[in-house]
N, C-alpha and C positions, 0 to 999 in steps of 0.2 A: 676794384681788384683786391684792396685790403680785406674786404668782406670775405671773398673766396678763399684767401690765404688762411684767415682765422678759421673758417669752417673746415678747410683741409686738415689743419692741425688738430682740431677738435675731433674729427673723424679718426685720425691716426690714433690719438689718445685712447678713443673709445675702444677701438679694435683691439688695442694693446692689452685692454683689461678684459676683453670678452672672455666668457667661459668657454673652455674646450667642450666639445661634444659629450665627453665622459662626465665632466663636472656638471654640466647642464642637466644630464639626465639623472645624476644622483640628487641634485637639488630639487629636481621635479618630484622625484620619488619621496623625498623627505617632506616636501610640501604637501603632497597628497596624503601622507601619512600623520602629518603634525597634529591634527585634532586628537588622535589616539595617543600619541607620545606625550602631549600636554597632560591628558587625563591620566595617564599611567604615571607620570612624574608626580602630580599633586595627590594622587592616591597613596603612593609610596611615602611622600613627605609627611602626609597626615597620619600615617600608620607605621611610625618606625619601630625597629626591634634591636635590641641589644645583641652583641657579639654572641654567636652560638645559640641564639634564640630566634633566628630569621626564618621562622617557619611559614608565615604569610607571605612574606617577601619572596621566598624561594618558590613558593606554590604559584604565585602570580607570574613570576619571571619564567618558570618552566612552562606554564600555560601559553604564554606569549610566544615562546620559542617552538613549541608543538604546533601552534596555529600556522606556523610558516613552514611546516613539514620537516623540522629538524628533529633528529633522533635524540631524546632527552633522557638523562639518568638523574635521579634526585637522590638526596642524602648521602653524597660524596663527602666525606669529611664532616660528617654530623648533618649539617644543613646546606652543604654545597650543590650547585647545579651545573651539570655538564651537558652541553648540547653539541652534537657532532653533525657537520654538514659535509658529505663528500661529493666532490665534483670532478672525477677522473684523476689521472695521475698528475702528481705535482706536489710541492712542499706542503708541510702541514704548518699551520698558523694558529696559535692560541691568542684568543682576545678575551681579556679579563676585565671584569667589573666587580667591585666589592659591593656588599649589601648591608653592612651593619651600620647602626647609629650610635649615638653617644648618650651617656647619662647626664644630659643637659636639658633644663627647662626652657623651652622656647619662648622668646620674647620679641619676635618679629612684627607681630600684629597682622600677618598674612590671613586672608580668609580661609586658607588651607593649612594654617599652622597646626602643629601637633599638640594635642592635649593628653597625650598618652603619659600615665604614671605606672611603673611597675616596681616589683621588689627586685633588686639586683642579686647577684650571686652571694653577696654577703648579708642579704636580707633587709638591706636599707630601701626605703621607698625613695624613688628617684623619678624626675621627669625624663622623658626620652625624646631626642631630636635628632634630625639629620643635620647636624652641625658641621658636617665635613664634605657634604655634597655627594654621598654615595648614592642618594637617590637620582641625582643627574647621571652618574656613571652608569647604573643599572639602565636607566631610560635609553641612554645612548647606545648601549649594548642591543637592546631589543630593536632599536631603529636601524642600526647597522646590519643586524641579522636580517631584517625584512629586505633591505636594499640589496644585500649579498645574495640572497635567495632569488630575488627578482632579476638579477644581472648575471646569472651563471654562465651566460654566454661569453662574458668578458674575463673569466678567470678560470684556472685549473689547480686542483689540489684538494686539500681537506682543511676546514675551519673548525676550531674546537672552541666554542663559547663557554666561558666560565663565569658563573655566579658565585663569587667567593665570600664565605662568611668571615667574620672576626678579623678584619684587617686592623681595626683599632687596638686590639690586644696583641697583635702580631702572631696570632696562633692559626689563622684560617688557611693560609697557603700551605703551611707545614701539614695541617691535619688532612687536607685534600691530597697532598703528596704521600703522606703515610697510608692513606686509604687506597692507594694504587692508582693515583691519577695518570702517571706516566707509563703505567703497566696495563690498565684496563682500558685505556683509550689511546688513540694515536699520539705518540710522543712528538711534541712540536719541534720544528726546525727554527722557528721564529716566535716571538711572543710580543704583543702590543698591549698597552694599557693607557688610560688617560684618567686624569683627576682634576678637580676644581681648585681654582686659585683666586681668592677673593681680592687680591691686590691688583688684578688687571681688569679692563673693561670686556664685557660680554662681546663675542665676536672675534677676540684676539686669542692667541695660543702663546705658551713659552716652553722653553726646552733647555736642556743642557747635555752635551755629549760627554761620555766618560762618567767620572765619579759625580753622582748627582745627589744622593741622600745617604744618611749616616747609619752606622751600627746603632741599635738600640737595645739596651740591656734594662732589665727590671731588677731591682735590689731592694730587700726588706732588712731592716735593722731592728731588732728587739733590744731596746736599751733596758738593762736590768739595774735595779737599785734595791733599797730597803725602805718600805713605806712606814708611815707613822703620822703623828699629828703635827698640823702646821704650826702650833705654838711651841714645839719641841723639835725644831727642824735639825738640831744638833745631834739628836739620836738616830737620825735617818741618813740614808744615801739617796739624795733626791734624783730620780731619773729624768724629771722635767728639766731641771738645770743642765744636767748632763746631756740630754737630747738637744737643749739649745746650744751648748757648746759644739757638739758634733755637727750639727747643722751649719754653724759659722766656720768650723774648721774645714768641712768639706769644700767651702768655696776657695780656700787656699790652694786646692789641687790645681784649679784652673789659673788662679792669679800668680802663684808663686812656684808651681812645679812644671808647668807647661809652657812650651814655645807658643806664643800667640798666633805664629803662623799655621799652627796645628791645632785648629780649633776643637774644643770639647765642651760639653755641658753636663753638669751634675746638678739635678734639680730634686729638691725634697718636696714632693706634691702632697703628701699626707703627714700629719702628725696626730697620734692618737693616744690619750692617756688621761688617767684621773676620772673620778666620779664626783668629787665634791670639793669645794674651793678650800676647805680647811683640812683635807686629807691628802697627804703626800702619798702617791701611789706606788706600787712595787715596780712597775715597768711602763714604758712608752714605746710605741710602735712608730717607726718612720718607713715611708714608702718612697724609693727613688727611682727616676729614670736617668740613664746615663748614656750620653751620646758621643760617639767618637767617629773618626773617619778613616781609620785603618786599624788592622789588627793588632800591630805592635803597640800602639797607643791604647787600644782597648784593654789589653792585658795590664799594662802599666797603671792605668786609671783604676781598674777594678781592684788591682793590688793595693793601690794607695787608699781606697775607700775603706778596706779592711784594716789597713794599718792605722788610719785616723781614728776608727771607731774603737779600735781595741786600746790604743795608747790614751785616748780620752778617759776611758773607763779605768784604766789603770792609774791615772792620775787622780781620779776621784775615789779610789779604793772601792770601786764598784766590781760586781762580778762581770766577767767578760760578755760582751754583747753576743747575741745570736744573729749571724748574717746569712740571710738566704738569698740565693741567686736563682731567679725563675727562668731557667734555661728553655723552658717550653715556649716562653714568650719572647725569645730572642729574635730580633729582626736585623739580618745582616745588611751591610751597606748595599745600595743600589747602583749599579753601573750600566749606563746606556751604551750599547754597541755603537762605536764611532761611525762605521760605515753606514750602518741602518739609519742612524740619526741624521747624519748628513744627506742621505737621500730623501728622506721624508721632510725634512726641513726645507730643502729646495722645492719640493712639491708643495708644501704649505704656503711657501712664499709666493710661488707662482699662482696659486689658487685664491689666497686670501689677500695678497699684497704685502710687500715688504714691511709696511708700517704696522701690520697686525701680528707679526711673528717676532718674538722677543727672546733673547737669550738671557737665562736667569742664573743667578750665582748659586753656588753649592749651598745645600741646606742641611741643617741638623735634624731635620724631620726624618722620621722612619717610614718605610714602605715595604710590606712583605711580598710585594711583587718580585722583589729580589730573590725569594725562594726559588722561583722558577728560573731566574737568569742564572743563578749560581749553580744549577744542575747542568750547565753547558749550553743553554738556550740564549742565543742572541736577542736581546730585548730592546724595544723602544717605548719610553714612558714620557708622556707630555702632559701639559697643563692646560686647561680651559680657563680663560677669563670668565668671570660671572657677574661683575659689578655693572649696575647701570651707567651708561656713558656719562650721564649728567653728574652722577654722584662722584665718579672717578675724577672727572675735570674739576668739580668743586673741591675735592679733597686735595688736588695738586695746588690749589690757589689758597690753601690755608683753611678750607671748610672742614666739616666734619669728617674724621677719619673713616676709611672703609672698614666694615666688619669682616674679619678674615675668618677662616675655618676654625672650628672649635668654639666660636663665640655664640652666645645665646641670641644674638641678632644677625647671624650669618644668613643671608637670603639671596640665593642666586636668582637672577632674572631668567625665566625660562626661555625667553625669546630675546636674542638670537643664540643663548648658550647651547640649547639642545640641537638646534640646526647646525651649529658648527661642530659639535661633538660627533654627530652622526656623519656629517660630510668628511671630517678629517679621518675618522675611523674607517668608513667605507672606502674612501679614496685610497688610504694607505694599504688597506688589504688588497684591493683590486690591482693596484700597481705592482705590489709585491708578488702577486700570484698571476699576473696578467697573462692571458693565453696569447702565445705568439703565432 
């Protein structure tokens, strides 16, 4: 009798986690397409391109969309790709994937690791790597496109597939919008995008409703001095020392001027100056990234940076620094539509299991998917875990830390990351546009 009771409980548990017919069909289609997806991913990974130079990536993405019968337009916003799939009357859904890579030399040791080196826009020779997972994002877009073309009987409306350039510089979405994305093509009623997260295991997803990611501003400071011989420093105004002071003083904006419950980040990522060890130069260049969570704080922090730099120069009897704000690269804060997020999170939990869907904290990272959302389009943006399960579990027990995005060792495990991305993207689209 006990045997039958246990068997009955196991059968109930199994049926409770059984895939719905819709999920089962999507999974089968993804499985049938997986060899192509794996090859597509590894090809893009091995051949990365920097922001606004994604010529090859755009070409093969456009080719993949056209192969599924999608109407494709290239060179939107320089290198952007737009694919339009119409399927009767209904809402318009934009699904975006970014395509650009980073100036990072890959050290993953993967057989398909990038060996690409190019001259960047400043003429510097740099390695290039998909250190942020945009190769995964683009692959998931092509997989979802194939699924959605094959399941047109399950949904109604229009889907606009976007291969977006230059997410890493914060310029790509704005460039596509400036080139008439919402005028030349159907304007979306909703927008979806996904991204990789190296802190979670493959097969898992994470989300946040409401405010999700930060404003990101790019600031350059030209610190000016008076050059001369290192043996006669008293005859100079040393911009190296002044730049060092400015770097340190900038940190007090966060530590002494801001409420810690309103987080900000002021990061000096580049210091350039000098030509020889015994020559004090005339100037030093600083490049900053500034991250804030609301518009009021943003203005106050940007004003504080200007004040700190100018008064440091005044104290050193130096010429006033030249402060340049790269407004073209501004990335506004990203907000996830609450209702859209809740509906999709419930769907993901039902499909993947509660234990594989995680709520994440607010991030000071930037994401120019926000450019679409701030035009009045409700959006939902979620993250895919990409770490091997064994590595994730080992890290939790004090083992080697996981390599996250922008690391030269960032290496998403393709299986099941890609399957999970295509499944969640396809399922979210079909349920949103479901034919009644």
